[in-house]
C-alpha positions, 0 to 999 in steps of 0.5 A: 425135432426131425432126429426125434420124429424119426427115432420114434419110427425106428423104435416102433419098427424094433418094437415089432419083434417083441419076444423074436429077437432074445437073446438079441436086443430089438433093433430097428433102422430108418434110412433118410435122405433129403429129409424123406424115408428112403428105406426102413426095417427091423432085425427079427430073430437071431441069426437074421440079417441085422437092420442096418444091413437090411435098409442097406440092402433096400436102398441100393445106390440111394444110400450114399450120402444118406442119414441112419437112424438106429435105436442101438449103437451098430455092431463092430465085433465078429463074434457071432453069426453075422458080419459086423454092420460098422464095416457095411455102413462105411462101405455103404458111403453113408454120411451121418448116423444117429444113435438111441443108445450105446450097446451095453455088451462090453464088446461093441460099448462105444467101440461101433461109435469110435469105428464110425467116427474114425472113418469120418461119419458124423455120430450123433449119440443119445437121441430118445436114449431113455426110450431106447434103454427102456425098450432093451432092458431085459438085453442090457441086464442079461448082456451085463450079467448073465442074468434074465430081467424079472418083471413081477406082475400082480392082479389085485383088488383096490384093497390089495387082494388077489383072492377070496378066502377059498382061493377064487381069483378069476378074474379080479381084472378086466379083459383089457388088463388080461390082454395086456397081459398075454401080450407081455407074457408073449415078450418074455422068454420065460414065465414062472409060478408056483404049485399052489397057484398051479393046483388052484387055478391050473393055468396054461400060462400061455400067450393067447392073442393074435398080436404074439408070435410065440409063448414063453417057457413055463417054470413052477416052483414045486417043492414037494413034486405035488404037481397033477399029471394032468396039469395043463402046464404039462400037456400043452406047449410049450416047454414046462420046467419043474423046479423041485427039493431032491428026492429020492422017494420011489413015487418021486422017481416014477413021477419024474420018469413020466414027466421026463417021458413028456419032455418036461425038465426037472431042475432039482434044489438042495435044502428047504427053500429054493435059492431064487438067485441061484435060480435066475443064475441057472436060467441065465445060463440057458439063455433065458433073458427075462423072466416075468413071475405070475404067482401068489403071495408067497412066491412074490414076497420070496422074489422080493426078499431075495432081490430078483425083481427088476420091475413090477406091473401091479393092475388093480381092479375096482374091486373090494374083497375085504377079510383078514383071511383073504389073500394079500398080493405080497406075503412073507416078512413085513418091514417094521419101519417104513424107510425099510419098505421096498421103493420104486423109481420111474412109476407110470400109471395108465388106465387099461380098461376099467383097471389101473396098471401101476408100473415101476422099478425097483430101487 
């Protein structure tokens, strides 16, 4: 029970750096001696000291014989900007190390635990393992595949509609749900939408809440390069990326020149429709570890069809729009047989103000 309680504290500390450590994981550390916490801290950003080094430094001479709690296996390789934490732990004279999860990074995975054990340190792994994995799910996917972890977010009515026939969608969900969306935006590297949403809503797609330290990159799927020059996405920070079909028309080239002068990045693709798997690979190559999709029926369906969705967040408002012409949350092709439908696992249901949030992972 004590191990669980201290690990919960570690996870809370690690979570304080949400959105700030990418492409590194979120890591917290707590040093305990004689049943009391003598030091605690967390990793803040890439290149900054790791959580283990911070607590060892804080504890000073008290560190000898203490127990270290950390949510991720301590690093043991030198291919990075900071020194290996295993060496610092051994040198400090720490007696026991309790770990939430093994590091999925092949450079570490199990090797950090082995090095500590061989030095005589008692190592216990797997305490609140599932919670530790969930905290760093984006890091885990990226480090193994070099592709971002993808969350698909939908705000819909009880009957599955995201907009009226006229395209009205503000606001389907309530203030508390919107606040959680802003917080989630602040935890990912990029938010992706499509030109239809930009033209209908002119969104900023920023994380507008005091609880978030930064906003994500905005990515717009715009096949025919229709984005208005005065769109908020093009005129407010942070960075925006336009993904569009290859075109050599004079109007297109002129518009591209104007946007490049605004520091807007443009990614061209061949064919009628962008391959979202190809796009995720391209984004991963630039160091983007996580993406949240905030689009309409068409983009949502393409994301599922291309198999890029890892997790869904469906906010359901207690409203009913009705009508065949109202926009469904997922368009595209329908499955003819129920067993073929996309299925979720590890589903959680929460009350968010007057709305309901259904979260789950795509099987």
